[in-house]
NUKOLVO-315792 format. One record per atom (N, C-alpha, C): x, y, z; residue in three letters. Coordinates in steps of 0.05 Angstrom, whole numbers, plus 5000, padded with zeros to 4 digits. Layout:
N
XYZAla/...
This chain:
93
709529572460Met/711229452440Met/713529642433Met/716029542435Ser/718229712430Ser/718929712400Ser/719629942390Lys/720429962362Lys/723329862358Lys/723829752335Lys/726529662328Lys/727829872310Lys/730429882311Leu/731930052294Leu/731929942266Leu/731930122246Thr/732430032219Thr/735429972216Thr/736229822195Pro/739129782191Pro/740730042189Pro/739630242176Lys/741030502174Lys/741330632202Lys/739130622217Gln/739230742244Gln/741330592261Gln/741430332260Glu/743330172275Glu/746230252267Glu/746730262241Lys/749330332231Lys/750130622240Lys/748230802239Phe/748631072248Phe/749431072278Phe/747930922294Ala/748530912323Ala/751330802328Ala/752030592313Gln/754730472316Gln/756830672309Gln/756430822287Asn/758331012278Asn/758731242298Asn/756531342309Val/756731552329Val/758131452354Val/757431212362Ala/758731092386Ala/761731052382Ala/762531022357Lys/765430992351Lys/766831262351Lys/765231482352Gly/766431752354Gly/766131922329Gly/764731812309Met/764431972284Met/762532212290Met/763032422275Lys/761132652276Lys/758532562264Lys/756332682272Lys/753632592264Lys/753332592233Lys/754232802220Lys/753932812191Lys/755432582177Lys/757832532186Glu/759432322174Glu/758232042181Glu/757232022205Ala/756031762214Ala/753531712197Ala/752031912191Ala/749631882174Ala/750431802145Ala/752431932134Lys/753331862107Lys/754231572106Lys/755931492126Lys/756931222126Lys/754731012131Lys/752531102143Ala/750230922147Ala/748530892123Ala/748931062103Gly/747431032078Gly/745531262073Gly/745531472089Tyr/743831702084Tyr/745231872062Tyr/743632012046Ser/744732162024Ser/746532392033Ser/748432462016Glu/750232682022Glu/748632942028Glu/746632982012Asn/745033232015Asn/743433242041Asn/742733002051Asn/740932982075Asn/742432902100Asn/745032842098Ala/746532732120Ala/746632902145Ala/747033162141Ser/747133342165Ser/744533342180Ser/742333382165Arg/739633382177Arg/739033112189Arg/739632892175Ala/739032632186Ala/740632582211Ala/743132652212Gly/744732622236Gly/743632762260Gly/742733012255Thr/741633172277Thr/739033042287Thr/737332972268Met/734732852276Met/735032582289Met/736732412279Leu/737032142290Leu/738032152319Leu/739732342326Ser/740832352353Ser/739332532371Ser/737032632363Ser/735432812379Ser/733432672397Ser/732132812414Asp/730032702432Asp/727732602415Asp/727532682390Ala/725332592373Ala/725632302365Ala/728032192369Asn/728631912363Asn/729831772387Asn/728331732408Pro/729431622433Pro/730631342429Pro/729631182411Ile/730730912408Ile/733530922396Ile/734031112378Val/736731152367Val/738631262388Val/737631462402Lys/739231592423Lys/739931392445Lys/738031222452Asp/738531022473Asp/740530812463Asp/740330742437Arg/742230542426Arg/745030662426Arg/745430912419Ile/748031042420Ile/749131022449Ile/747431092468His/748331082496His/749030802504His/747430602496Gln/748030322502Gln/750730242491Gln/751230302466Leu/753730232453Leu/756130372467Leu/755830622474Gln/758030772487Gln/758530662515Gln/756430582529Thr/756730462555Thr/758230192553Thr/757430032534Lys/758729772529Lys/761729812523Lys/762330002506Ala/765130062499Ala/766730152523Ala/765530332539Ala/766930432563Ala/767430202583Ala/765530022586Thr/765929792604Thr/768129622594Thr/768229572568Tyr/770329402556Tyr/773129532560Tyr/773229802556Ile/775729942560Ile/776629922589Ile/774729962608Arg/775429942636Arg/776529662643Arg/775229462632Met/776129182637Met/778929142625Met/779329252601Ser/781929222588Ser/784129362604Ser/783529592614Ile/785529742630Ile/786129582656Ile/784129472668Asp/784529312692Asp/786229072687Asp/785828932665Val/787428702657Val/790328792653Val/790729012638Cys/793429112633Cys/794829182659Cys/793329312677Asp/794429392703Asp/795329142718Asp/793728942719Arg/794428692733Arg/796828552721Arg/796928552694Met/799128432680Met/801728582686Met/801428852686Gly/803829012693Gly/804828962721Gly/803028942740Gln/803728882768Gln/805128612769Gln/804028412756Phe/805228142756Phe/808028152744Phe/808228282721Leu/810928292708Leu/812928442725Leu/812128652737Leu/813928802754Leu/814828632777Leu/813028492789Ser/813728312811Ser/815628092802Ser/814927972779Tyr/816627752768Tyr/819427852762Tyr/819628082749Ile/822228192742Ile/823828262767Ile/822528372787Ser/823828432813Ser/825028182825Ser/823427962825Gln/824427712836Gln/826827602820Gln/826727632794Gln/828927542777Gln/831427702782Gln/831127962785Val/833428132790Val/834628062817Val/833028012837Lys/834027932864Lys/835627672862Lys/834627482846His/836027222842His/838727262830His/838927442811Val/841427472796Val/843427632812Val/842527842826Tyr/844328032839Tyr/844727982869Tyr/843027832881Trp/843327812910Trp/844127532917Trp/
């Protein structure tokens, strides 16, 4: 049976995946100011594989989305360059 993340753990994982430092991610997830540094270290350690795996899953998903976005932008740029080239040929040739 797989364990589920608590709401705080999920928020922490999302914050870390967004690029926050562990202490800040823990504070934003609802861990106390006094305990945030320790909580961030523990949550992202091998002692908490479900949290660590969730961070990896979120980062992988974000990287895939970014790669897809870059690909779409590249294709749009190629299309626009081709279109503009054709328009310039029409006007000047």
